PLY file of the C-alpha trace (Angstrom):
ply
format ascii 1.0
element vertex 105
property float x
property float y
property float z
element edge 104
property int vertex1
property int vertex2
end_header
-99.41 15.34 16.17
-102.48 16.81 17.86
-102.86 16.84 21.61
-104.68 13.82 22.95
-103.70 11.50 20.10
-101.64 8.45 21.13
-98.35 7.92 19.41
-97.79 5.04 17.02
-95.76 3.04 19.55
-98.54 3.27 22.13
-101.04 2.11 19.51
-98.75 -0.75 18.51
-98.38 -1.83 22.13
-102.15 -1.80 22.58
-102.68 -3.91 19.47
-100.03 -6.42 20.56
-101.57 -6.62 24.03
-105.05 -7.09 22.54
-103.85 -9.92 20.28
-102.05 -11.60 23.16
-105.15 -11.28 25.37
-107.29 -12.92 22.69
-104.93 -15.64 21.51
-103.37 -16.59 24.85
-106.61 -17.62 26.52
-108.15 -21.10 26.12
-110.87 -19.86 23.77
-108.53 -17.86 21.54
-105.98 -20.62 20.88
-108.38 -22.72 18.75
-109.43 -19.55 16.93
-105.80 -18.76 16.16
-105.21 -22.29 14.93
-108.34 -22.13 12.76
-107.29 -18.81 11.23
-103.77 -20.07 10.52
-105.18 -23.28 9.02
-107.67 -21.55 6.74
-105.19 -18.91 5.51
-102.38 -21.44 5.04
-104.54 -23.97 3.19
-106.01 -21.28 0.93
-102.60 -19.90 -0.05
-101.13 -23.39 -0.55
-104.10 -24.53 -2.66
-103.88 -21.34 -4.71
-100.22 -22.13 -5.28
-101.06 -25.63 -6.51
-103.74 -24.22 -8.83
-101.19 -21.78 -10.21
-98.93 -24.65 -11.22
-101.42 -25.30 -14.02
-102.53 -21.71 -14.55
-100.01 -18.94 -15.18
-98.90 -17.42 -11.92
-96.33 -17.45 -9.12
-96.98 -21.00 -7.88
-93.47 -21.59 -6.57
-93.79 -18.43 -4.52
-97.20 -19.15 -2.97
-96.66 -22.82 -2.08
-93.75 -22.17 0.33
-95.56 -19.16 1.82
-98.64 -21.29 2.50
-96.54 -24.09 3.95
-94.66 -21.60 6.14
-97.97 -20.32 7.52
-99.15 -23.87 8.18
-95.78 -24.72 9.77
-96.59 -22.25 12.55
-99.06 -24.80 13.94
-98.37 -28.15 12.26
-95.06 -30.07 12.43
-95.97 -32.09 9.32
-96.25 -28.85 7.32
-92.77 -27.91 8.56
-91.50 -31.25 7.20
-93.10 -30.58 3.79
-91.74 -27.04 3.75
-88.18 -28.30 4.29
-88.67 -30.92 1.56
-89.99 -28.26 -0.84
-87.05 -25.99 0.01
-84.58 -28.81 -0.76
-86.29 -29.49 -4.10
-86.22 -25.80 -5.06
-82.56 -25.49 -4.03
-81.62 -28.50 -6.16
-83.56 -27.04 -9.11
-81.79 -23.70 -8.73
-78.38 -25.43 -8.67
-79.25 -27.39 -11.83
-80.41 -24.20 -13.56
-77.20 -22.40 -12.52
-75.07 -25.26 -13.86
-77.02 -25.34 -17.12
-76.68 -21.61 -17.72
-72.98 -21.68 -16.78
-72.37 -24.45 -19.36
-74.43 -22.55 -21.92
-72.46 -19.37 -21.29
-69.13 -21.23 -21.53
-70.23 -22.85 -24.77
-70.99 -19.56 -26.52
-68.08 -17.54 -25.15
0 1
1 2
2 3
3 4
4 5
5 6
6 7
7 8
8 9
9 10
10 11
11 12
12 13
13 14
14 15
15 16
16 17
17 18
18 19
19 20
20 21
21 22
22 23
23 24
24 25
25 26
26 27
27 28
28 29
29 30
30 31
31 32
32 33
33 34
34 35
35 36
36 37
37 38
38 39
39 40
40 41
41 42
42 43
43 44
44 45
45 46
46 47
47 48
48 49
49 50
50 51
51 52
52 53
53 54
54 55
55 56
56 57
57 58
58 59
59 60
60 61
61 62
62 63
63 64
64 65
65 66
66 67
67 68
68 69
69 70
70 71
71 72
72 73
73 74
74 75
75 76
76 77
77 78
78 79
79 80
80 81
81 82
82 83
83 84
84 85
85 86
86 87
87 88
88 89
89 90
90 91
91 92
92 93
93 94
94 95
95 96
96 97
97 98
98 99
99 100
100 101
101 102
102 103
103 104
């Protein structure tokens, strides 16, 4: 490292302090909420589009809901519901493949 260059930890601390200065003031909180809303809605909508089109829909929908759950309690409720549905589907798939394996062995 050259003389006069800050280390990575110093840079990281400055970035964290800058984000906290921006988002912890009354003007920055609505901006943070707007950014989280736009990013979360875009990722969730992309996930729903990818249900029809080929793509990782069941990966993007929970990620989008998790981002929205940072600010919205109703999104947290939907995220938990989606997680329960995916867990039940995974259990059914495991049972099906276990029966299929037992049948052919």
